[in-house]
N, C-alpha and C positions, 0 to 999 in steps of 0.2 A: 898591272898595266893600266891604270887610271880609267878603266871602263871604255877605252877606245878599241873599236873593232876595225880591223883592216879587212876589206872585202874587195874582190876583183870586180872590175867594171861589168863584165858579163854576168856575174852573180848578182850585182846590184840591179842591173837592168831586168833580170828575170824576177827578182823579188818585187820590183816596182810594177811590173806587168801583172803579177799575181795580186798585189794589193789593189791596183787599179781595176782589175777584173772583178774583184769582190765588191768594190765600191759601186761599180756600174750595175752589178747584179742587184744590189740593194736598192739603187735608184729605180731600176726597172720595176721592182716590186712595190715601191712606195708611191709611185705616181700612176694615176689612172691611164689606161691605154686608150688612145683615141678610137672612136668608132670608124669603120670604113666609110659609112655614109652618115652625115650629120644634118640635123635641121639647123635653121637660122639660130635658134636659141642655144643649141648645143655647140655650134661653132663659136658663137660669141662668148659662151662660158669657157670653152677650151682655150681661146686666145685671150680671154679676160679683157674683152672690149665690149662696148655696148652694141646693140643690134643695129643702130643707125650707122655705125662705122662699117659694118658688113654690107649694109644696103648701099652705102656710098661707093664702096669698092666694086660691088656688083654692077652698079649703074654707070661706071666710067665709060668713056668713049672707047671704041675698039682699039685705037692706037695708043691708049693710055693704060694698058695692062689691066683690063677688068678682071675681077675675081670670077673664076669659072663656076657656073651653077647649072644644075639640071632641075627639073620640076617633077613633082608627083602631083598631078592636078595643077593647082595654082600655088602649091607650097614649094619653096625652094629647098633643094637638097645639095649638099656639098660632099664630094668624094675626097677623102683624106689624101690620096695620092695626088690628086689634081691641086688641092690647096697647098700641099707641101711644095710642089713644083712652082706654083704661083708665088709663094712666099719667097723662094729663092730668087726668082726673076725680079720680084719687087725690091728685094735687098740690093741686087746688082744695079737696078735702075736708080734707086735712091743714092747709092754710092757714086754712080757715074754722074748724076746731077750735082751732087755735092762737089765732086772733083772738078766738074766744068765750072761751077761757080767760083771755086778757089782759083782756077786757072785764069778766069776773067778778071778777078780781083787783082791777081798778081800782074796781069798785063796792064791793068789801069795804074798800078803803082809805078811800074817801070817807065 
């Protein structure tokens, strides 16, 4: 039979889920887990950006989605759960801005 294997769709889906699960398990073990609370340097390293980018995001105006920050003395600390939420909002905000720009450009063309 020329090496062709016939498999039912439900069997295929089950096999794919098993393989995907194993791949995800390997990824979880291969990358460092984020700390629940991070310093400025740790967050910059985690996101692979420079510290100035973090400071810029922290210092945004209140209506410009500033990065949430707490302090231990004068040292900033970032909670993983909060920065994860912020990142999602930032992604949505940038997507909306890009969509608005495209809509404006399309209106100018017509």
